N, C-alpha and C positions, 0 to 999 in steps of 0.2 A: 579709216573713214571717220570723218568728223561726226560728232554726236547728232547734230541737227540733220545732217545728210542721212544718217542711218534711220532716224525716226521718220524722215520723209519717205525713205525706201520701204519702211515697214508699212506705211499707209498705202503705198503703191502696190505692195504685195497683197494687202487686204482688199484692194479694189478688184484684184483678179481672183482671189480665193475665198473671200468673205470671212474666212476663219483661219487662224494660225495658232500653232502651239509654241511654247517657249523653247523646247528642244530644237525644233526645226528652224526657228529664227536665230538661235545661238549658232547653229551649224552654218546657216546661210551667211551670217555676218562675221563668223569666226570670233565671237566674243562669249563671255560667260553667261550662264543663266541669270545671275544676279544683275548683270548689265541690262539684259533684255527686260527683266522685271522692272527695273527703274525706268526704262524707256516706255514700257506699257503703262506704268503708273502715271507718268507725265502726260502721255497722250489721253489717258482716261480723264485726268484732271482738266484737260482742255476740251472735253466733251467730244472727242474724235473717235473713240473706241469704247467698247464695253469689255472689261476683264471678265474672265471666268477662270475656274481652277485649272491652271496649266496653260492658259492661252488668252486669246482675245478675238472679238468679232468687230466688224465695221459698224459704226453707228449709221443708220439710214435716216433720211429725211422723211417725215410723215407727209404723205401726199393726199390723204383723205380717202374715204371709202364710204359707200352708201350705208345707211342705217341697217338695212336688212342683212347685208353682208357682215357687218360688224357684230350684229346680234347673234349670229350663228358661230362666231369665233370664240374660243376659250370659255365655253359655257361653264364648265366645272370650276374654273378659276374664279370667274365672276360670282358664282354662287357662294363659294367659300369666302370671298371678300365681303359679300353682302351680309353673311351671317355674323361676321366679326363687326361690321359697321353698325348693325342695329343694337349692339351692346351699349351704344351711347344714347339710346332712345328709351324714354319712359312714357307711360300714359299721360296724355294731356299736353305734351310738348308741341312747340311750333318749330318746324324744320323747313329748310330749303333743299330741294333735290335738283342738282345740276342736270343739264342735258347730257345724255350719253348712255350707252348700253351697260356700262359697269354699274352706274348708279341705278339704272332701271331694274337691274337684277335684285335690288332691295325690295321691290314691290311685294313679292311673294312672302318676304320675311316680315312684312308690316301687319299682316292679318292678326297677329297676336295682340296688337296694341289697341287702345281705345282713346277716342277723343283727340286724335292728332290734328293739328292744323298744318297743312302741307302746301308749300308754294313751289311751283316748278315752271320752267320755260321749255320743258320737253313735252311735245304734244302726245307722243306715244305713252309716256308715263302718266300724263293727266288722264288720258282715255282709260288706261287700266284702273286708275284710282277712282274713276267715276262709277265703278261697279257697285251698285247699291247693296247687293247681298253680301259682298265681301267687306266693304268699307263703309258701312252705314253710319258709323259714329264720327267719320272724318269730315273736316272742312277742307276742301281742295280748291286751290286758286291757281290759275294759269296766267302768266304774264302776257302782256301785249308784246308787239315787236314784229320785226321782219321775219317771215317764214323761210327757214332754210329747207328747201325741198329735198335735199339729199340727206339731211341730218334729222328732220322732223323737230327742229328746235326753233325758238323765238329769240331773236337777237336784236341788238341795236339800242337806240336811245330810249324807246318806250319800255323795253324790258328793264333797262337800267333804272329808269325813273320809278317804276313800281317797286322793284327790289330795294331801291334806296330809301323808300318811305317806310320800310319795315324794320323791326327788331325781332330776331328769332333766337331760339335756344341753340340751334346747331345747323350747320350747313354741310352737305355731303357733296363734294366736288370731284371731278375727274379731270384728266388732261390727256393730250394727244402724245406727249413725250415728257420724259423726266430725266434730269441730270443733276447729280450732286453739286456740279460746278455752276450750272445755270439756273436750276430750279424747275418749276412746273411750267410747261409750255402748251400753247394752243396752236392749232393749225393756221389760224388767221388772226390778225389784229382786231377784227370785228368782235371776237369773243372775249377780248381782254377786259373791256369795261364791265360786262355782265358778271364775269367771275370775280373781279376785284370788288365790285359793289356787293356781291353776295357775301364775300368774306368780311366786309366791313359791317354787314348787317347781323352777323352771327356771333353768338357767345363762344361757340366752339366751331373749328373748321377741320373737317376730316377729309383727307384726300384718298380716293379709291382708285388704284391703278394696277392693272394686271401686269405681270412680269414682262410681257412683250414690249411694253411702252419704254422700258429701260434701254431698248435697242435703237430708239429713235431720237432724232433731233427734230426741232420744228421752228416755225418762224417767229412766234411771239411769246415772250416770257410774261406770265401774269402774276407770279408769286415766287418768293424765295421759300425753300423748304422749311426754314425755321419759322415760317408764319402759320404752319399747320400744327394742330394739337396731336394729330396722329396721321401717319401715312400707312395705309393698309395695302399689302400686295400678297401674292401667292408664293408658295415654296418652289415654283419653277425658276425663281430668281436664284442665280448662283450665290452660294454662301459667301464667297470672297467679295462679291459685289455688295451683298447686304452688309458685310462688315465695314465697307468703306462708308456707307451712310451712317451706320451706328457710331463709328469712331468720330465722324464729323458732328455728332450730337443730334442728328435728326431722329424724330420719334417714329422709327420704322417698326411696323409689326408685320411679320411674315406668317401667313396662315397655311396650314396643310390643305392639300386638295385631295378629296376622296376619289 
């Protein structure tokens, strides 16, 4: 069987099974484990699969989900990521918090700080930060823009104009999918402008992404991974997959989940 044909058949197998191991693929195609590893490495580099120790899973396209559903998923992972993220923050800093449930998990970790100036286009995050008792010393700003009813975010040209008029110390961003080959991806081109403008406004850009996002592909690329000062994920990410990012030189930090 030709190499290209075998790789095509591997993808067809993944469509049916969602997950495969190297030994079963080697037996299926009557080739060595090393040959299958090379096939999987190439398919991963093309953003078609995600490797794990001893096998691979199919990359799925992110189709979107309502905020309340996403907020209840991977809570422990998001909390661990948030605790790592706030290590970039000091009293009195100005920061941008992207829209998304992973970034929103930072809110509880911000109570220890004083005098922060926070800009966000996430309505849920802005509402939490408006609590006078918890965040009395904060100045909180919410952008304008089109309201996304399923995501509780503000998007579009008015959000971009406000963010583009600012200079902040750090920005904390999220994404709907991530690939070492393609970069950080959003579910819609509507989000690209706001996230790129956010990154241009910030002295530091930190990407917060739970490990499930490494299993997805999505429509719109908004940044290469080398544009981030740190990429924070949780230790549910397979170690072999994490090594791919590290060897590529990307600033990946993997945090333990309690």
